[in-house]
N, C-alpha and C positions, 0 to 999 in steps of 0.2 A: 387709663385704658388697660383693660385686662386682656392678656393673650390667652387664647384657648386653642387646643389642638383639635383638628377635625380630620377624620379619615375620609378619603374619597375611595369609593368601592365600585368595582365593575359588576356586570350582571351575574357573574359566577360567585360573587361574595368575596372576592380577593381584594385586599386593600392595595390600591395602586400607589398612593402617596398620602402622607400626613402633613397637612398645612398648618403652620402657626397663624392663627387669624386674630387680628386686632380690629375692633370696630371703633369708629370715631366717637368723640366725647358726646356728640349730639344724640347718640343712642343710649339714653340713660338706663332704660330697663330692657336690655337685650336678652332675648330668649335664645335657646339653642337653634331655632330655625334660621335666625339671622346669620349666625356663624356658619351654619351648614350651607346656606345660599351663597355666602361669600366664598366658601371653599370650592363650590361648584363653578363659580365665576373664575376663580384662580385656575382651576383645572382646564377650563375652556381657553383662557388667555395663554396658559402655558403649553397648550396643545398636548395635554396628557394622553389623549386618545384622538382618533380621527373624528372629524365633524359628524360623521354618520353614527358614531357610538356615543356622542355626548348625551343624548337623551336617555341612555341606559345607565348612566352613572348615578349613584346615590351617595349621600354623605351621612356620617354619624359622628357623634362626639367621641373623641379618642378615649379609650379606657387605659388609664395608667397601669403599667405592669410592674413598675418599680425596677430598680437596678440600673445599670449603665445602658444608655441609649446606643444602639447599634443598628445600622441599616439591615433590613431583611427584604431582599428582593426588590430594592428600590434604588435605582441608580441616579435619581435626581438629587440635586443639592437640597438640603433641608430648608434652605432659605429661598428657594426659587419662588418667584412671584412676590417676594418681600422687598419693599422699598428700603433702601439703605438710608440711614439718617446722615445728614451732612454736618 
């Protein structure tokens, strides 16, 4: 299973959160749209915005900028909506 980072963006083009998305093994040939759909589901489950604003969210594959990761205007834990392994 490959983890891909997906940005969830509001109607103003601001990245609200970047989710690490892993698809199940059954998705042998997963394209970007499957990862993006899963990120939008996570945003809805995590109540990233109000229900009225959910339809305005979009997702895009995260562009790696290199360097040390540091939060930028994002107060959510980077692993929110991520299941912990037991």
